[in-house]
Structure formats: structure tokens, C-alpha cells
N, CA, C and O atoms as a DFTB+ gen file, in Angstrom:
524 C
 N C O
     1  1     -19.721     -15.588      18.952
     2  2     -19.359     -15.838      17.567
     3  2     -17.880     -15.517      17.372
     4  3     -17.401     -14.473      17.814
     5  1     -17.178     -16.400      16.721
     6  2     -15.750     -16.231      16.498
     7  2     -15.514     -15.211      15.382
     8  3     -16.094     -15.314      14.302
     9  1     -14.665     -14.240      15.653
    10  2     -14.332     -13.224      14.660
    11  2     -13.143     -13.714      13.838
    12  3     -12.118     -14.103      14.397
    13  1     -13.279     -13.696      12.522
    14  2     -12.192     -14.156      11.662
    15  2     -11.556     -12.970      10.964
    16  3     -12.202     -11.953      10.711
    17  1     -10.290     -13.119      10.661
    18  2      -9.580     -12.074       9.927
    19  2      -9.978     -12.144       8.460
    20  3     -10.185     -13.234       7.927
    21  1     -10.090     -10.977       7.792
    22  2     -10.452     -11.011       6.380
    23  2      -9.330     -11.624       5.554
    24  3      -8.148     -11.440       5.841
    25  1      -9.727     -12.349       4.533
    26  2      -8.738     -12.877       3.598
    27  2      -8.344     -11.761       2.652
    28  3      -9.064     -10.771       2.520
    29  1      -7.226     -11.910       2.006
    30  2      -6.720     -10.875       1.105
    31  2      -7.739     -10.523       0.037
    32  3      -7.849      -9.362      -0.358
    33  1      -8.487     -11.517      -0.437
    34  2      -9.429     -11.281      -1.518
    35  2     -10.588     -10.382      -1.100
    36  3     -11.269      -9.827      -1.962
    37  1     -10.827     -10.224       0.196
    38  2     -11.961      -9.433       0.641
    39  2     -11.563      -8.229       1.502
    40  3     -12.368      -7.746       2.297
    41  1     -10.360      -7.757       1.352
    42  2      -9.904      -6.604       2.142
    43  2     -10.668      -5.344       1.754
    44  3     -10.721      -4.957       0.586
    45  1     -11.244      -4.732       2.746
    46  2     -11.959      -3.476       2.538
    47  2     -11.205      -2.370       3.259
    48  3     -10.483      -2.638       4.220
    49  1     -11.367      -1.121       2.804
    50  2     -10.672      -0.028       3.493
    51  2     -11.137       0.080       4.942
    52  3     -12.324      -0.090       5.221
    53  1     -10.227       0.358       5.860
    54  2     -10.636       0.584       7.247
    55  2     -11.645       1.734       7.319
    56  3     -11.556       2.692       6.551
    57  1     -12.583       1.637       8.226
    58  2     -13.678       2.609       8.301
    59  2     -13.214       4.013       8.660
    60  3     -13.918       4.977       8.357
    61  1     -12.062       4.162       9.290
    62  2     -11.602       5.492       9.686
    63  2     -10.967       6.277       8.537
    64  3     -10.678       7.462       8.698
    65  1     -10.745       5.646       7.387
    66  2     -10.131       6.348       6.259
    67  2     -11.143       7.293       5.606
    68  3     -12.333       6.989       5.524
    69  1     -10.653       8.428       5.150
    70  2     -11.518       9.360       4.424
    71  2     -11.935       8.714       3.102
    72  3     -11.354       7.712       2.685
    73  1     -12.935       9.288       2.454
    74  2     -13.389       8.714       1.180
    75  2     -12.284       8.780       0.125
    76  3     -12.147       7.859      -0.680
    77  1     -11.489       9.867       0.118
    78  2     -10.372       9.970      -0.830
    79  2      -9.332       8.880      -0.578
    80  3      -8.839       8.247      -1.512
    81  1      -9.011       8.675       0.685
    82  2      -8.020       7.660       1.045
    83  2      -8.553       6.258       0.765
    84  3      -7.809       5.387       0.315
    85  1      -9.830       6.043       1.028
    86  2     -10.442       4.741       0.752
    87  2     -10.424       4.436      -0.746
    88  3     -10.265       3.283      -1.147
    89  1     -10.586       5.465      -1.562
    90  2     -10.540       5.270      -3.011
    91  2      -9.140       4.813      -3.440
    92  3      -9.000       3.926      -4.281
    93  1      -8.117       5.422      -2.860
    94  2      -6.734       5.019      -3.144
    95  2      -6.524       3.578      -2.673
    96  3      -5.931       2.764      -3.381
    97  1      -7.017       3.274      -1.471
    98  2      -6.922       1.923      -0.915
    99  2      -7.483       0.899      -1.906
   100  3      -6.827      -0.095      -2.219
   101  1      -8.695       1.149      -2.395
   102  2      -9.326       0.189      -3.304
   103  2      -8.492      -0.009      -4.570
   104  3      -8.378      -1.126      -5.074
   105  1      -7.912       1.072      -5.078
   106  2      -7.061       0.951      -6.266
   107  2      -5.821       0.125      -5.996
   108  3      -5.450      -0.723      -6.808
   109  1      -5.177       0.363      -4.868
   110  2      -3.961      -0.377      -4.511
   111  2      -4.282      -1.852      -4.290
   112  3      -3.585      -2.728      -4.802
   113  1      -5.338      -2.122      -3.528
   114  2      -5.716      -3.509      -3.235
   115  2      -6.090      -4.235      -4.524
   116  3      -5.707      -5.389      -4.717
   117  1      -6.825      -3.578      -5.396
   118  2      -7.192      -4.187      -6.680
   119  2      -5.950      -4.516      -7.493
   120  3      -5.848      -5.595      -8.075
   121  1      -5.012      -3.584      -7.530
   122  2      -3.766      -3.803      -8.279
   123  2      -2.970      -4.971      -7.696
   124  3      -2.535      -5.861      -8.426
   125  1      -2.787      -4.958      -6.383
   126  2      -2.009      -6.023      -5.740
   127  2      -2.698      -7.380      -5.908
   128  3      -2.034      -8.391      -6.136
   129  1      -4.018      -7.398      -5.795
   130  2      -4.763      -8.648      -5.953
   131  2      -4.604      -9.186      -7.377
   132  3      -4.391     -10.382      -7.576
   133  1      -4.709      -8.294      -8.360
   134  2      -4.619      -8.740      -9.757
   135  2      -3.230      -9.279     -10.098
   136  3      -3.085     -10.097     -11.006
   137  1      -2.223      -8.825      -9.379
   138  2      -0.855      -9.296      -9.606
   139  2      -0.472     -10.470      -8.715
   140  3       0.636     -10.997      -8.813
   141  1      -1.387     -10.875      -7.851
   142  2      -1.110     -12.000      -6.958
   143  2      -0.179     -11.656      -5.817
   144  3       0.441     -12.549      -5.240
   145  1      -0.065     -10.371      -5.475
   146  2       0.874      -9.961      -4.422
   147  2       0.173      -9.325      -3.223
   148  3       0.798      -8.579      -2.469
   149  1      -1.108      -9.608      -3.037
   150  2      -1.850      -9.045      -1.916
   151  2      -1.840     -10.025      -0.756
   152  3      -2.275     -11.170      -0.884
   153  1      -1.335      -9.557       0.382
   154  2      -1.311     -10.363       1.602
   155  2      -1.961      -9.557       2.720
   156  3      -1.764      -8.345       2.803
   157  1      -2.730     -10.214       3.576
   158  2      -3.382      -9.496       4.667
   159  2      -2.360      -8.883       5.623
   160  3      -2.659      -7.898       6.298
   161  1      -1.178      -9.448       5.685
   162  2      -0.135      -8.912       6.562
   163  2       0.300      -7.507       6.117
   164  3       0.891      -6.767       6.903
   165  1       0.017      -7.145       4.883
   166  2       0.412      -5.841       4.337
   167  2      -0.587      -4.723       4.618
   168  3      -0.398      -3.600       4.151
   169  1      -1.637      -5.006       5.364
   170  2      -2.690      -4.018       5.611
   171  2      -2.127      -2.702       6.163
   172  3      -2.506      -1.628       5.696
   173  1      -1.243      -2.776       7.133
   174  2      -0.677      -1.567       7.726
   175  2       0.137      -0.762       6.731
   176  3       0.078       0.468       6.720
   177  1       0.893      -1.453       5.901
   178  2       1.705      -0.776       4.891
   179  2       0.801      -0.121       3.850
   180  3       1.042       1.014       3.437
   181  1      -0.236      -0.836       3.429
   182  2      -1.185      -0.279       2.453
   183  2      -1.872       0.949       3.041
   184  3      -2.009       1.969       2.367
   185  1      -2.297       0.853       4.279
   186  2      -2.977       1.975       4.944
   187  2      -2.059       3.192       5.027
   188  3      -2.480       4.304       4.708
   189  1      -0.824       2.995       5.446
   190  2       0.125       4.097       5.574
   191  2       0.405       4.730       4.213
   192  3       0.469       5.954       4.097
   193  1       0.573       3.900       3.186
   194  2       0.801       4.407       1.827
   195  2      -0.377       5.274       1.377
   196  3      -0.179       6.386       0.886
   197  1      -1.584       4.772       1.541
   198  2      -2.771       5.509       1.096
   199  2      -2.935       6.827       1.853
   200  3      -3.291       7.844       1.258
   201  1      -2.680       6.812       3.150
   202  2      -2.774       8.046       3.932
   203  2      -1.701       9.043       3.502
   204  3      -1.956      10.247       3.475
   205  1      -0.522       8.566       3.170
   206  2       0.558       9.457       2.718
   207  2       0.210      10.101       1.381
   208  3       0.474      11.287       1.180
   209  1      -0.378       9.335       0.466
   210  2      -0.773       9.896      -0.832
   211  2      -1.832      10.979      -0.632
   212  3      -1.768      12.039      -1.254
   213  1      -2.797      10.709       0.232
   214  2      -3.835      11.704       0.518
   215  2      -3.222      12.956       1.147
   216  3      -3.568      14.076       0.771
   217  1      -2.315      12.763       2.099
   218  2      -1.649      13.898       2.757
   219  2      -0.878      14.727       1.730
   220  3      -0.933      15.956       1.756
   221  1      -0.169      14.063       0.838
   222  2       0.605      14.748      -0.200
   223  2      -0.311      15.627      -1.056
   224  3       0.025      16.770      -1.366
   225  1      -1.441      15.096      -1.425
   226  2      -2.395      15.850      -2.250
   227  2      -2.959      17.047      -1.501
   228  3      -3.103      18.130      -2.068
   229  1      -3.278      16.851      -0.221
   230  2      -3.809      17.951       0.592
   231  2      -2.773      19.065       0.749
   232  3      -3.091      20.244       0.591
   233  1      -1.547      18.687       1.058
   234  2      -0.486      19.678       1.229
   235  2      -0.216      20.430      -0.076
   236  3       0.009      21.640      -0.066
   237  1      -0.239      19.722      -1.172
   238  2      -0.009      20.350      -2.478
   239  2      -1.097      21.370      -2.776
   240  3      -0.810      22.459      -3.271
   241  1      -2.353      21.022      -2.475
   242  2      -3.452      21.983      -2.685
   243  2      -3.253      23.239      -1.841
   244  3      -3.487      24.353      -2.310
   245  1      -2.823      23.054      -0.600
   246  2      -2.594      24.203       0.288
   247  2      -1.487      25.108      -0.251
   248  3      -1.615      26.332      -0.235
   249  1      -0.416      24.506      -0.721
   250  2       0.686      25.293      -1.276
   251  2       0.255      25.980      -2.572
   252  3       0.640      27.120      -2.835
   253  1      -0.544      25.282      -3.377
   254  2      -1.040      25.898      -4.612
   255  2      -1.864      27.147      -4.310
   256  3      -1.802      28.126      -5.052
   257  1      -2.631      27.116      -3.228
   258  2      -3.447      28.275      -2.828
   259  2      -2.569      29.413      -2.307
   260  3      -2.735      30.570      -2.693
   261  1      -1.635      29.063      -1.424
   262  2      -0.848      30.081      -0.728
   263  2       0.403      30.515      -1.488
   264  3       0.890      31.627      -1.284
   265  1       0.925      29.660      -2.355
   266  2       2.165      29.959      -3.052
   267  2       3.357      29.317      -2.367
   268  3       3.326      29.008      -1.176
   269  1       4.407      29.126      -3.151
   270  2       5.614      28.489      -2.617
   271  2       6.342      29.375      -1.609
   272  3       6.949      28.881      -0.658
   273  1       6.276      30.669      -1.823
   274  2       6.956      31.626      -0.953
   275  2       5.905      32.470      -0.231
   276  3       4.996      33.028      -0.845
   277  1       6.059      32.542       1.075
   278  2       5.115      33.325       1.872
   279  2       5.379      34.814       1.766
   280  3       6.361      35.237       1.155
   281  1       4.503      35.605       2.360
   282  2       4.641      37.073       2.353
   283  2       5.921      37.516       3.055
   284  3       6.436      38.605       2.800
   285  1       6.425      36.666       3.936
   286  2       7.661      36.973       4.655
   287  2       8.904      36.636       3.829
   288  3      10.028      36.852       4.282
   289  1       8.703      36.106       2.615
   290  2       9.823      35.775       1.748
   291  2      10.434      34.408       2.005
   292  3      11.405      34.024       1.353
   293  1       9.873      33.685       2.941
   294  2      10.391      32.357       3.271
   295  2       9.572      31.286       2.541
   296  3       8.402      31.499       2.225
   297  1      10.198      30.133       2.278
   298  2       9.451      29.038       1.644
   299  2       8.276      28.600       2.520
   300  3       8.327      28.689       3.746
   301  1       7.237      28.133       1.870
   302  2       6.058      27.662       2.596
   303  2       6.480      26.565       3.568
   304  3       7.252      25.682       3.195
   305  1       5.988      26.601       4.812
   306  2       6.406      25.607       5.809
   307  2       6.004      24.171       5.459
   308  3       6.605      23.226       5.969
   309  1       5.001      23.997       4.601
   310  2       4.577      22.646       4.220
   311  2       5.549      21.973       3.251
   312  3       5.447      20.767       3.023
   313  1       6.483      22.722       2.680
   314  2       7.401      22.133       1.704
   315  2       8.225      20.991       2.299
   316  3       8.441      19.968       1.649
   317  1       8.676      21.170       3.524
   318  2       9.454      20.103       4.178
   319  2       8.590      18.874       4.421
   320  3       9.047      17.742       4.258
   321  1       7.346      19.099       4.811
   322  2       6.439      17.979       5.044
   323  2       6.153      17.244       3.742
   324  3       6.070      16.016       3.718
   325  1       6.002      18.003       2.658
   326  2       5.774      17.387       1.348
   327  2       6.974      16.523       0.956
   328  3       6.805      15.416       0.445
   329  1       8.173      17.028       1.194
   330  2       9.373      16.251       0.860
   331  2       9.435      14.965       1.677
   332  3       9.760      13.906       1.141
   333  1       9.124      15.051       2.974
   334  2       9.142      13.858       3.829
   335  2       8.056      12.871       3.396
   336  3       8.281      11.661       3.358
   337  1       6.889      13.398       3.073
   338  2       5.785      12.543       2.638
   339  2       6.105      11.877       1.302
   340  3       5.758      10.715       1.088
   341  1       6.756      12.599       0.417
   342  2       7.165      12.025      -0.864
   343  2       8.131      10.859      -0.633
   344  3       8.071       9.849      -1.335
   345  1       9.003      11.001       0.333
   346  2       9.926       9.912       0.676
   347  2       9.177       8.694       1.200
   348  3       9.501       7.561       0.845
   349  1       8.183       8.926       2.037
   350  2       7.361       7.830       2.558
   351  2       6.648       7.117       1.417
   352  3       6.632       5.887       1.357
   353  1       6.058       7.896       0.511
   354  2       5.351       7.319      -0.635
   355  2       6.313       6.504      -1.501
   356  3       6.001       5.387      -1.914
   357  1       7.461       7.068      -1.761
   358  2       8.463       6.384      -2.587
   359  2       8.877       5.050      -1.947
   360  3       8.930       4.022      -2.621
   361  1       9.168       5.081      -0.644
   362  2       9.596       3.864       0.062
   363  2       8.495       2.809       0.087
   364  3       8.745       1.636      -0.191
   365  1       7.278       3.231       0.420
   366  2       6.192       2.264       0.527
   367  2       5.740       1.748      -0.837
   368  3       5.320       0.597      -0.957
   369  1       5.825       2.591      -1.861
   370  2       5.467       2.098      -3.193
   371  2       6.462       1.035      -3.641
   372  3       6.103       0.109      -4.369
   373  1       7.707       1.168      -3.208
   374  2       8.705       0.137      -3.509
   375  2       8.401      -1.145      -2.732
   376  3       8.444      -2.243      -3.286
   377  1       8.094      -0.991      -1.444
   378  2       7.782      -2.142      -0.601
   379  2       6.574      -2.909      -1.151
   380  3       6.563      -4.140      -1.153
   381  1       5.564      -2.177      -1.615
   382  2       4.340      -2.800      -2.118
   383  2       4.440      -3.239      -3.581
   384  3       3.532      -3.890      -4.098
   385  1       5.524      -2.887      -4.233
   386  2       5.681      -3.258      -5.637
   387  2       4.867      -2.374      -6.562
   388  3       4.406      -2.833      -7.608
   389  1       4.682      -1.111      -6.194
   390  2       3.861      -0.193      -6.986
   391  2       4.672       0.683      -7.932
   392  3       4.104       1.332      -8.811
   393  1       5.976       0.710      -7.767
   394  2       6.802       1.517      -8.658
   395  2       7.321       0.632      -9.797
   396  3       7.415      -0.585      -9.635
   397  1       7.655       1.226     -10.938
   398  2       8.166       0.415     -12.059
   399  2       9.378      -0.436     -11.675
   400  3       9.462      -1.605     -12.050
   401  1      10.302       0.145     -10.938
   402  2      11.494      -0.599     -10.536
   403  2      11.134      -1.757      -9.606
   404  3      11.661      -2.861      -9.744
   405  1      10.237      -1.495      -8.664
   406  2       9.836      -2.547      -7.725
   407  2       9.083      -3.659      -8.443
   408  3       9.264      -4.833      -8.118
   409  1       8.244      -3.312      -9.411
   410  2       7.510      -4.334     -10.167
   411  2       8.459      -5.250     -10.931
   412  3       8.214      -6.448     -11.074
   413  1       9.543      -4.661     -11.415
   414  2      10.540      -5.450     -12.145
   415  2      11.154      -6.522     -11.250
   416  3      11.461      -7.623     -11.708
   417  1      11.330      -6.195      -9.986
   418  2      11.989      -7.102      -9.050
   419  2      11.050      -8.153      -8.469
   420  3      11.509      -9.123      -7.866
   421  1       9.728      -7.975      -8.645
   422  2       8.780      -8.926      -8.076
   423  2       8.850     -10.254      -8.810
   424  3       9.065     -10.290     -10.022
   425  1       8.668     -11.345      -8.077
   426  2       8.638     -12.645      -8.750
   427  2       7.389     -12.742      -9.617
   428  3       6.384     -12.079      -9.360
   429  1       7.468     -13.562     -10.624
   430  2       6.316     -13.764     -11.507
   431  2       5.165     -14.340     -10.703
   432  3       5.366     -15.071      -9.732
   433  1       3.969     -14.002     -11.120
   434  2       2.783     -14.512     -10.447
   435  2       2.685     -16.011     -10.710
   436  3       2.671     -16.464     -11.854
   437  1       2.619     -16.751      -9.633
   438  2       2.557     -18.202      -9.740
   439  2       1.250     -18.664      -9.119
   440  3       0.895     -18.239      -8.020
   441  1       0.536     -19.533      -9.820
   442  2      -0.701     -20.070      -9.272
   443  2      -0.357     -20.951      -8.081
   444  3       0.448     -21.877      -8.182
   445  1      -0.984     -20.642      -6.951
   446  2      -0.715     -21.374      -5.722
   447  2      -1.408     -22.734      -5.755
   448  3      -2.604     -22.802      -6.038
   449  1      -0.684     -23.818      -5.471
   450  2      -1.325     -25.128      -5.416
   451  2      -2.211     -25.211      -4.175
   452  3      -1.987     -24.498      -3.197
   453  1      -3.192     -26.063      -4.218
   454  2      -4.045     -26.269      -3.047
   455  2      -3.367     -27.269      -2.111
   456  3      -2.811     -28.280      -2.539
   457  1      -3.433     -26.948      -0.828
   458  2      -2.874     -27.859       0.166
   459  2      -3.875     -28.987       0.399
   460  3      -5.010     -28.914      -0.071
   461  1      -3.468     -30.017       1.112
   462  2      -4.334     -31.159       1.383
   463  2      -5.604     -30.760       2.123
   464  3      -6.630     -31.425       1.976
   465  1      -5.560     -29.691       2.915
   466  2      -6.738     -29.282       3.680
   467  2      -7.657     -28.375       2.868
   468  3      -8.645     -27.875       3.406
   469  1      -7.361     -28.149       1.588
   470  2      -8.225     -27.357       0.716
   471  2      -7.864     -25.889       0.633
   472  3      -8.413     -25.170      -0.202
   473  1      -6.950     -25.422       1.484
   474  2      -6.543     -24.018       1.449
   475  2      -5.521     -23.790       0.337
   476  3      -4.746     -24.681      -0.011
   477  1      -5.539     -22.577      -0.208
   478  2      -4.538     -22.238      -1.211
   479  2      -3.203     -21.993      -0.536
   480  3      -3.147     -21.611       0.633
   481  1      -2.147     -22.210      -1.268
   482  2      -0.815     -21.928      -0.758
   483  2       0.019     -23.185      -0.700
   484  3      -0.491     -24.294      -0.544
   485  1       1.278     -22.987      -0.828
   486  2       2.195     -24.113      -0.778
   487  2       2.263     -24.644       0.646
   488  3       2.122     -23.890       1.609
   489  1       2.476     -25.916       0.767
   490  2       2.621     -26.539       2.075
   491  2       3.958     -26.100       2.662
   492  3       5.003     -26.429       2.101
   493  1       3.954     -25.362       3.781
   494  2       5.217     -24.869       4.338
   495  2       6.143     -25.981       4.823
   496  3       7.340     -25.748       4.994
   497  1       5.616     -27.177       5.047
   498  2       6.433     -28.283       5.534
   499  2       6.907     -29.193       4.420
   500  3       7.704     -30.103       4.646
   501  1       6.414     -28.946       3.212
   502  2       6.789     -29.800       2.107
   503  2       8.297     -29.762       1.887
   504  3       8.881     -28.681       1.802
   505  1       8.916     -30.896       1.796
   506  2      10.342     -30.980       1.529
   507  2      11.225     -30.902       2.753
   508  3      12.437     -31.088       2.640
   509  1      10.661     -30.631       3.925
   510  2      11.477     -30.489       5.135
   511  2      12.167     -31.800       5.482
   512  3      13.346     -31.810       5.838
   513  1      11.442     -32.896       5.380
   514  2      12.016     -34.191       5.776
   515  2      12.656     -34.922       4.611
   516  3      13.263     -35.976       4.797
   517  1      12.529     -34.379       3.427
   518  2      13.139     -35.009       2.257
   519  2      14.604     -34.649       2.172
   520  3      14.997     -33.532       2.507
   521  1      15.400     -35.576       1.731
   522  2      16.835     -35.302       1.582
   523  2      17.212     -35.211       0.152
   524  3      18.380     -34.984      -0.166
């Protein structure tokens, strides 16, 4: 039996994601789908973003328990990881169009015409031979 890649409309969270991360995944995919900006090629970026958000939350909980400053008087070692993770989240939210600034820059949602073969999407060859 031939295995087919999932279409954007049916993307499910990868099975290895935790339930918390899968919940974030579903929210992101739903948002991107509703805005017409969900592409299957973005699966890796979506996965990395969702894992980073989960990691950020876990690290924050740990710091909340232990405190910002350890008994030795030094900042909690997770603070640097939180800063790096925040940068990852910020970058990927921009790439995915999840931040207010990134949403502003996204093109308007345009209904995709059907190609002659019945698939959605513009014909990539249309206009190539026209002068």
C-alpha cells in the first residue's frame, strides 16, 4: 500500500510529542489553517516551536519552585536556557506568522483557484510561456 503524506488540512501532532506539546500543536495548526497559511512543509518549524513553548513553561515552573537566585547567591542556571528558548520562540513565531508584527506582514488570505487536475492551488506553469 502506498503511503501518502498528510495534507495540511489533516495535520495531526506527531506521536512523540507530549500531551502539553500536542495541545499547543493543535492550536497553532488550527490558527494557521484558519488564516490560510498552513503548509505541510512547515511541520518541522511547527514542531520545534511547540516544543520550545513547552520547554519554556517547564523551565519557568522549575525556576518558580527554586527561585531566581540559588543558595550560592548565583542566578538559577536555567535562566540562560530560558533566554535562548525565548529567542527560539520569538524567531519561530515570526516565521510562522504568529506574532502581531509577523501577521501584519503576511499576505491577505486568497482563495486558491482549482487547477485543471482538480487540486487546489495556482498552476505553477501558468504564464510561463505568455509574453
